[in-house]
Every structure is written in structure tokens, then in C-alpha cells.
MARFI-730710 format. One line per 10 residues: number of its first residue (from 1); their letters; for each residue x, y, z of N, C-alpha, C, O. Coordinates in Angstrom, 3 decimals. Layout:
# residues N
NUM	a	X:Y:Z:X:Y:Z:X:Y:Z:X:Y:Z; ...
END
This chain:
# residues 65
1	mtnkaaeyrq	-47.963:31.061:3.079:-48.026:32.237:3.935:-48.794:33.334:3.190:-48.562:33.582:2.007; -49.701:33.975:3.902:-50.481:35.049:3.294:-49.698:36.351:3.329:-48.713:36.481:4.056; -50.148:37.303:2.540:-49.500:38.615:2.550:-49.593:39.258:3.924:-48.650:39.906:4.379; -50.731:39.077:4.582:-50.932:39.660:5.916:-49.961:39.023:6.903:-49.355:39.721:7.716; -49.810:37.707:6.837:-48.874:37.019:7.730:-47.451:37.491:7.462:-46.687:37.724:8.399; -47.094:37.631:6.202:-45.753:38.107:5.854:-45.529:39.529:6.374:-44.443:39.868:6.845; -46.566:40.346:6.282:-46.466:41.719:6.792:-46.255:41.718:8.309:-45.415:42.459:8.820; -47.016:40.887:9.026:-46.847:40.796:10.478:-45.438:40.329:10.836:-44.819:40.851:11.764; -44.936:39.340:10.092:-43.593:38.836:10.389:-42.526:39.898:10.110:-41.545:40.002:10.847; -42.718:40.687:9.045:-41.763:41.762:8.755:-41.798:42.815:9.861:-40.750:43.303:10.285
11	lardarkrae	-42.981:43.164:10.324:-43.094:44.128:11.415:-42.431:43.583:12.686:-41.797:44.332:13.428; -42.578:42.289:12.929:-41.938:41.674:14.092:-40.420:41.749:13.970:-39.734:42.069:14.940; -39.897:41.456:12.787:-38.435:41.560:12.574:-37.960:42.994:12.782:-36.923:43.227:13.404; -38.719:43.951:12.261:-38.356:45.363:12.432:-38.348:45.751:13.909:-37.447:46.455:14.365; -39.347:45.294:14.648:-39.422:45.610:16.078:-38.213:45.029:16.814:-37.629:45.685:17.677; -37.841:43.790:16.464:-36.671:43.191:17.118:-35.391:43.944:16.796:-34.544:44.125:17.670; -35.240:44.387:15.547:-34.044:45.158:15.171:-33.977:46.462:15.946:-32.912:46.855:16.422; -35.113:47.134:16.071:-35.129:48.394:16.829:-34.830:48.143:18.298:-34.160:48.943:18.951; -35.328:47.034:18.809:-35.093:46.704:20.221:-33.604:46.526:20.506:-33.139:46.847:21.599; -32.860:46.018:19.536:-31.421:45.834:19.719:-30.700:47.162:19.942:-29.671:47.206:20.617
21	wlsmrdgraq	-31.231:48.227:19.384:-30.583:49.531:19.483:-30.968:50.299:20.742:-30.292:51.259:21.114; -32.031:49.892:21.390:-32.480:50.617:22.572:-31.631:50.268:23.786:-31.295:49.106:24.014; -31.298:51.272:24.542:-30.521:51.021:25.753:-31.429:50.892:26.976:-31.040:50.295:27.980; -32.624:51.446:26.892:-33.539:51.365:28.032:-34.201:49.998:28.052:-34.738:49.540:27.043; -34.159:49.362:29.194:-34.729:48.025:29.309:-36.219:47.997:29.009:-36.692:47.104:28.305; -36.963:48.961:29.534:-38.408:48.962:29.340:-38.775:49.067:27.857:-39.643:48.345:27.367; -38.110:49.962:27.165:-38.386:50.134:25.736:-38.058:48.876:24.960:-38.819:48.472:24.081; -36.940:48.256:25.274:-36.535:47.023:24.594:-37.548:45.918:24.880:-37.971:45.203:23.971; -37.931:45.783:26.137:-38.878:44.737:26.513:-40.225:44.944:25.814:-40.854:43.983:25.370; -40.657:46.194:25.719:-41.935:46.476:25.071:-41.875:46.131:23.583:-42.826:45.572:23.036
31	lmemaqrlet	-40.770:46.460:22.936:-40.646:46.135:21.516:-40.583:44.624:21.299:-41.161:44.109:20.342; -39.892:43.921:22.176:-39.819:42.471:22.048:-41.201:41.847:22.278:-41.565:40.875:21.617; -41.955:42.405:23.206:-43.316:41.928:23.452:-44.193:42.182:22.230:-44.985:41.324:21.837; -44.050:43.358:21.633:-44.809:43.677:20.431:-44.429:42.715:19.301:-45.297:42.252:18.561; -43.143:42.417:19.167:-42.699:41.488:18.132:-43.343:40.118:18.337:-43.766:39.481:17.372; -43.420:39.667:19.576:-44.039:38.377:19.855:-45.525:38.391:19.500:-46.043:37.416:18.958; -46.198:39.478:19.801:-47.620:39.586:19.451:-47.815:39.558:17.936:-48.754:38.941:17.432; -46.918:40.232:17.217:-47.005:40.229:15.757:-46.778:38.826:15.200:-47.449:38.422:14.251; -45.845:38.086:15.777:-45.627:36.699:15.353:-46.873:35.862:15.606:-47.233:35.015:14.788; -47.531:36.095:16.736:-48.764:35.379:17.053:-49.849:35.704:16.030:-50.572:34.814:15.583
41	ladaederar	-49.960:36.978:15.660:-50.923:37.377:14.624:-50.588:36.702:13.296:-51.486:36.233:12.596; -49.324:36.650:12.950:-48.903:36.008:11.701:-49.270:34.527:11.720:-49.771:34.000:10.727; -49.025:33.860:12.834:-49.376:32.446:12.948:-50.879:32.246:12.798:-51.321:31.313:12.126; -51.662:33.117:13.421:-53.122:33.023:13.326:-53.576:33.257:11.882:-54.485:32.581:11.401; -52.963:34.184:11.212:-53.317:34.468:9.819:-52.974:33.279:8.926:-53.751:32.931:8.037; -51.828:32.658:9.152:-51.465:31.459:8.389:-52.459:30.329:8.645:-52.842:29.620:7.715; -52.871:30.159:9.878:-53.836:29.116:10.220:-55.178:29.395:9.550:-55.814:28.476:9.034; -55.609:30.639:9.554:-56.862:31.000:8.883:-56.785:30.696:7.390:-57.725:30.154:6.808; -55.661:31.048:6.780:-55.485:30.797:5.349:-55.477:29.291:5.053:-56.024:28.853:4.040; -54.857:28.502:5.939:-54.820:27.053:5.761:-56.235:26.472:5.836:-56.611:25.633:5.017
51	rdeerrrfwq	-57.018:26.925:6.829:-58.399:26.444:6.961:-59.245:26.841:5.747:-60.047:26.048:5.255; -59.058:28.076:5.272:-59.795:28.528:4.091:-59.468:27.658:2.877:-60.355:27.320:2.093; -58.201:27.301:2.727:-57.784:26.462:1.610:-58.378:25.064:1.743:-58.813:24.480:0.751; -58.400:24.526:2.955:-59.008:23.213:3.166:-60.496:23.242:2.824:-61.009:22.308:2.208; -61.183:24.299:3.216:-62.616:24.427:2.886:-62.824:24.509:1.377:-63.723:23.875:0.824; -61.991:25.286:0.734:-62.099:25.432:-0.716:-61.929:24.076:-1.402:-62.693:23.732:-2.305; -60.932:23.314:-0.975:-60.698:21.994:-1.566:-61.868:21.052:-1.287:-62.265:20.277:-2.157; -62.416:21.117:-0.079:-63.560:20.282:0.273:-64.723:20.565:-0.664:-65.314:19.634:-1.209; -65.055:21.818:-0.856:-66.196:22.175:-1.690:-65.958:21.801:-3.152:-66.909:21.533:-3.886; -64.715:21.781:-3.570:-64.419:21.367:-4.953:-64.657:19.879:-5.143:-64.918:19.434:-6.261
61	llpra	-64.572:19.100:-4.067:-64.780:17.651:-4.169:-66.252:17.274:-4.281:-66.578:16.191:-4.767; -67.124:18.140:-3.845:-68.562:17.824:-3.878:-69.082:17.880:-5.316:-68.663:18.721:-6.111; -70.006:16.962:-5.630:-70.592:16.982:-6.985:-71.391:18.264:-7.195:-72.041:18.773:-6.281; -71.328:18.751:-8.378:-72.057:19.981:-8.720:-73.486:19.604:-9.141:-73.712:18.605:-9.824; -74.424:20.428:-8.716:-75.844:20.150:-9.039:-76.223:20.746:-10.370:-77.369:20.614:-10.802
END
């Protein structure tokens, strides 16, 4: 997990905690939606980091000129 992904996941957890305290449905729903978007960003960041690592390993396998 990258630092950016971890940051997004922490923000998502914070949004969910705040949503628990809200009594207004709209505010709670908006925070839960924001938390889901942050989780999606975290997943995308993890996928990007995984692809970058795969590329790095691939290039290390090639013979050096």
C-alpha cells in the first residue's frame, strides 16, 4: 500500500466516523459517499503502485547494454 492510498483510506475512515455522529440523513449520506470515493481512490492508487512495481521488475530482467 502506498502512502497516498493509506492517506485516502484514513480519510475514508474519518468520514465514516463523522457520519455516525450526524443526525441529518443528507449529511450522513454525503459523508458515506465521500468515504466510498476515497476508498476508490485508494484502490486506484494501490493498483498504480502495483503496475509500477511490475514494470520496474520487468526492466530489471532485461540485459543491460
